[in-house]
Structure formats: C-alpha cells, structure tokens
C-alpha positions in Angstrom: -10.1 -39.1 10.0 -8.7 -41.6 7.7 -7.6 -44.9 9.4 -3.9 -44.6 8.2 -3.7 -41.5 10.4 -4.9 -43.0 13.5 -2.4 -44.9 15.6 -2.0 -45.9 19.1 0.9 -44.1 20.9 1.2 -46.7 23.6 1.9 -49.4 20.9 5.1 -47.3 19.9 8.1 -49.1 21.4 10.5 -46.8 23.1 13.4 -49.1 23.1 15.5 -47.7 20.1 18.3 -50.3 20.5 17.4 -52.1 17.2 17.9 -48.9 15.3 21.3 -47.7 16.9 24.8 -48.8 15.4 26.6 -51.2 17.2 29.1 -49.7 19.8 27.5 -46.2 19.5 26.3 -45.4 22.9 24.7 -42.1 24.1 27.9 -40.7 25.1 29.4 -41.4 21.7 26.4 -39.8 19.9 26.7 -36.8 22.3 30.4 -36.6 21.6 29.7 -36.5 17.8 27.2 -33.7 18.4 29.7 -31.7 20.3 32.4 -32.5 17.7 30.2 -31.2 14.9 29.5 -27.9 16.8 33.2 -27.3 17.7 34.2 -27.8 14.1 31.6 -25.4 13.1 32.9 -22.8 15.4 36.5 -23.3 14.4 35.5 -23.1 10.8 33.7 -19.8 11.6 36.8 -18.5 13.5 39.1 -19.4 10.7 37.0 -17.7 8.1 36.5 -14.5 9.9 38.2 -14.3 13.3 35.8 -12.9 16.0 37.1 -9.8 18.2 37.4 -12.2 21.0 39.8 -14.6 19.0 41.9 -11.7 17.7 42.2 -10.1 21.2 43.1 -13.5 22.8 45.8 -14.0 20.2 47.0 -10.4 20.7 47.1 -10.9 24.6 49.2 -14.0 24.0 51.9 -12.5 21.6 51.9 -8.8 22.3 53.7 -7.2 25.3 50.9 -4.4 25.8 49.4 -4.5 29.2 46.1 -3.5 27.6 44.8 -4.5 24.3 43.0 -1.5 22.8 40.5 -1.6 20.1 43.1 0.2 17.7 45.5 -2.7 18.6 42.9 -5.2 17.9 42.2 -3.7 14.5 45.8 -3.8 13.6 46.0 -7.3 14.8 43.0 -8.8 12.9 45.0 -9.0 9.5 48.0 -10.6 11.3 45.6 -13.3 12.9 44.0 -13.9 9.4 47.5 -14.2 7.7 48.8 -16.5 10.5 45.8 -18.7 10.2 46.3 -19.0 6.4 50.1 -19.6 7.0 49.4 -22.2 9.5 46.8 -24.2 7.2 49.5 -24.1 4.3 52.2 -25.4 6.7 49.9 -28.3 7.7 49.0 -29.0 4.0 52.6 -28.9 3.2 53.5 -31.3 5.8 51.9 -34.1 3.9 49.2 -36.7 4.2 51.0 -38.8 6.6 51.2 -36.2 9.3 47.6 -35.4 8.8 46.6 -38.8 9.2 48.5 -39.0 12.5 46.7 -36.0 13.7 43.3 -37.7 12.9 44.3 -40.9 14.5 45.3 -39.1 17.8 42.0 -37.1 17.6 40.0 -40.4 17.3 41.9 -41.7 20.4 41.2 -38.7 22.6 39.2 -39.5 25.7 35.5 -38.9 25.7 34.4 -35.6 27.6 31.3 -36.2 29.5 
C-alpha cells in the first residue's frame, strides 16, 4: 500500500472547533438542517399539494362534517389557486414587508 494512503486514526484530532464558524453551535447547525427540510416540504406542498394538505384546508374552511374523496378532488384546484393568489399577494405587498417577515423569522426562538 502506498505511504500516502496509510494514516494513523489516533492522530486525527476530534475537536472540530477550529473549522466551525464563530457563533455557530450545534443547535444552530441543527436548526439550519431542520429549516432546510421544512423549506423543502413547503416547496413540495406549494408545487403540488398533498392529499393531506388539501384535506386539512377543506376541514378548516368547509362546513361538511366529513371530507369525502370527491370533495377533496373538488378542493384541490381551489387550494392550488389559493396558494398562487397568496404568493401573488405577498409579492405585491412589496420588498419592505418581505424583509420584515425575514427579520421576524430570523428572530424566532430556536426549537430544540
């Protein structure tokens, strides 16, 4: 085996504090990981709402005691249109409002 492929694992230092960003502790890294995952799920729901999401919206706004699959099918285009309308409304509110939302999200407490 070539010498450059041989290394002593005991010599590897386990303290990684020298490669982390200042102020970025494990909980912040974990928060960023969850933030990324949630953003991915939100993007998926906004692109193509799941049956669960459509049903949840129907339960919240429809007066029916039971949400049938037929009602869910009728509601899906409504949910898609509502998502598009909400996004357009947010865009039309202007950059200053969007920046306020980002600021409040950044100040949100860390969930552990």
